[in-house]
C-alpha positions, 0 to 999 in steps of 0.5 A: 499499499502507498500513502499519498505523500502530499496529504499524509504527514498532517492528516493521514492519522487518528482523530481525537473526539474533538476533531483533532489530530492526536499528538501522540500518534504524529511519531507512530505515523511518521515512521509508518511513512518512511516504510511505506513509501518504499513500496509506492507504485508511481502512477502512470495514465498509460499503463493497466487495464483497458478503459477504452480503445478506438470507441469501444468500451473495455470496462464499466463503471460499477456502482453498490446496489443503493448508492449513496447521493455521493456515489450517483453524483460522483459516477455522474462526473466519471462518466461524462468527462470519460465520454468528452474524452473518448467519445464513448459513454461507460455503462453504469451498473448496479453491483448486483446486476453485473452477472445478470447482465452479461458483463462479467468479461468486461474491466471495472471501475467501482465507485463507492463501498461495496461487496467487491471493494470488502472483498479485497480488503478496502475499508474506509471507516477508519478513514476522516472525512473526504478521504478516499483509498485506491486500489488497481488491480489486473481488470478493476480499480476501486475508487472508494471513500469515506462517504455521507447520503447527504441532503439532495435540495438542502445546501450545508451553510448559510452563504448558500442562501437560495432555492434550489430547483431542476438541479438532479442529484445535485446535494454533493456540490452544494453541501461541502459540510457531506464527507464525499471521499468516493467523488475525489476519488473520482476527480483523483483518477479523472486527473491521473488517467484522463489529464482533466483540468478544471481552469474556471466553472462551466465548459470552457473552463474544463479541460479533458484531452481526448484520447483514443486509448484510456487505461486503467493505471499502475496496480496498487494501492492508495490512501489519500486523506485531505491535508485540511479538516476544513477547506473553504473559500465563502460564496458570496452572492450579493444583492445586485445579481440578476435572481434568475442566475444566482442559483446557477451561479452558485451551483457552477461555483459549488461544482468547480470547487468540489473537483478542487476538493474543497470541502469541511470535514470539520465546520470552522462556522466560528464567527465573532462569538458575543455579539448577542451579549449585550442584549442579553446581559447587558442589564443583568451581568454588566461584569461581563463586559469591558470597562471602558476608560471613562469607568463605563461598561456599555457599547461605546456606540449604537453598534451593541455588537462590537462591545468588548468583553472584560475576558478576565471574568470568571463569571463570563467563562462559565456563562460561555461553557453554558452556552457551549453545552447547549450548542453541542447540543442542537449543532453537534457539527460545532464541537468547540468553544468559540472564544473569538471576541467581538470585532471592533473599531477604533472607538471600541476600547477593550477592557481597563480593568484591572485585573484584564490589565494585569494579564498583560505581561510587562514586556508586551510590545506596545501598539503603534499609534498610541496618541491616536488610539487613545484619543479615540476611545477616550483614554486620558490616562499615562498606560500605554496600549499594549499588544493584548495577545498574551491576555486573549491567550490566559482567557482562550486557556481560562475557557479550555480548563472550564470546558474540561469540566465537562469534556476531557478534550475540550477545544477552543477556537479564536481569532489572532486580530486587531489589537491582538493579532502578533503573538503572544510573548509570555503565555503557551497555549496547547494543540486544543487551541486553535487560532484563526490567522487573518492573513496580510492585508491584499496582495501585491506584499512588499518583502517586509509584509511577506517577513511580517507575515512569516514572522507572526505566523511563526510565533503563533505556531511556537505556542503550540496552537494549530492554526487554520488560515482566514485570510482576504486575499481574494477580495482584492482586485475588483474586476481588474487583471489583477495578477498574484498568484505567485506570491498568493501560493508561496504564503499559502505554501508556507502556512500549509507547512508550520501548523495550518490545519484548515483555511477559510477564504473571505470570500470567492468573488469569482472573477475567473476570466480576469483573476483565473490564475490566482483561483487556479493556485489556490484550487490545486493548493488545496489538492496538493499544497507540496506543488511547486508554484511555477507549475501550477502556473504552467498547468494552467497555461498548458490548457491553452495549447499552441497559446500556451505561451503567449497566455503565460505572456499576457497574464505575466505582464498584468502581474507586472502591472499588478505590482504597481499597486504599491502599499499605500496604494493598497491601504487607502479605503477599505484595508485594499478592499475597494482600492482598485474600484476606487483609484484603479484608473491611476494604474490599469491605465488606457496604456496597459489594456492596449498592451493587454490586448494586443498580448492577447491577439497574440494568443488568439493568432497562435490558437488559430484553428484549434476552436476549443483553445480560441473558445478559451481565449474568447472568454478572457476576451470579453473579461478584458473588454469588462474590466477595460469598460470599468476602468473608463467609467472610472476614469470619467467619473474622477473626471466629472468630479472635477469639471461638472461639463464632463457628467454626460461622458461619465453617464455614457460610460456608466451605460456602457458598463451596464449594457455589456453586463446585461449582454454577457450576463452569463459571463459577469457572474457575480455582478452583485459584488461590483455594484456593491464596490461601485457603490463604495467607490461613489459612481452607482447609487445603492438603489441599483442593488436590487435582486 
């Protein structure tokens, strides 16, 4: 048996009842790993039994007698991709019917746990969610995973708030909390044996090499366990998007995410924890809340959800554990104690009570901009403002200790955020504390910013806590060809190699035609974080066949333009979230679009006569046209603010954007987020955010 090198070190191991890897198993499995690699059989697409040869099927797809929704969807994916590759539609046969239908002489692709897979010794009950085992013998391959049945019409997360209609056997793509190991085994086989790539959602983004001969693969065993226990880019389909397109947009996006193996084996649906506490306890337990510099325990503004907590108060700890006990009864998928403090602005002070301040060590680092910070919260004392990371580390340990009275595996999840983003200097944690690292601001990062992130990550890892990446990377860029795939890949790989057990992105905005390399890097590293960044990019460009070199030059050019978005540009508004939509015309100038269009034309010329590649290039071209129109509108908006006589020019430019989006409604799929950015930028009215 071989175990996938890319997934083994963190996850091909036992889990505790809290859903975490048992530390005692790490050494045991690391020793086993070295021996197993000696027996590994290299994957090879050009060996094995015949699946298809010269338009003739030599194999069938075999399912269990009562296949789950996961397996039903998996065999559809398998059948359709093989059909595209070979022109042959493999027959799907229930295991119980193989003999009676006279199919015994055909080779077989088994999908899902069956009597046959059990007979050859394949078990999956000991695997973590979304894991699978693949076994290839002389006349069959077994693609057997850890599966749940799933719910056919109910998406699992609150982010997918839509009514699902007309999607046959649609549950596995929509519900990312359903374990779908057999589906992931099919995707692995399609990649290895067929050479499939999924660049973006939809037919144009699906690369399937044609083949007259398709083989089953080398004889051997393999076990693959996801490198992360939770991996998810959140999908936001905002107001302003055509309601008739929203369901299909979310569905297609979910299909792509599943193909890149994004799934939640353990749910990380943990937001800021105490947003309702003031409404619940403000009148009865004011001691739960931060003591402000003016001596009052209450929210500093009308936004009571931003009130900070008095985290040293034992009564607060007990209340949180009581809530956790209730939550565990009502939602078993959320097993951990939520220690994530409320969000805050500069006007929301952290607790100044003597006990909380005593939890801050004497050598706690000073926060920057002391005078401005103190003025914002009305603090006239001589007490310096320091990093609160040790304070919150002690808070999480206190919650864990209180939780252990009810469960010896009590685990706490918290955020490295705001005034407690830097690692603690005097407090050690343990592997039942999970910390979300809100990664650095938008790319491109300076060398110093990159070094600062690695130092921050290493510091939290050194506490003994487990970490998950909670970045805002993909919020940046508006609808421009804003390319940071290489930088992102290196940051991700660093985190993956240092105590990362999960990621959760805010958010996937789906600018596929202009930012495709960024998303492809995200997907490929989710499948295998050991991949070389340059190899991932080459793999993306290779899908453009005869135009691969030209497409590489095209995106490399836009990467060079993106690098001009320096730190000052990126931090002007919304922490970089809206900077490109507000001032992008400074960087994405008419001259850059002239150059970009010329490079894309070179690619079209190279692909002449290749219909499939030409369709992909047309997709990129339409997105580039859209980006150009948006920058023309932004520039016209800025011009008419300085000269009111130019308002008609702006009105025409804005209309050109809207007309293009209406004409290509199926292309510019996430119009909602674009319109919201344009509202923030000032050139669109909030009333246009309908839907």
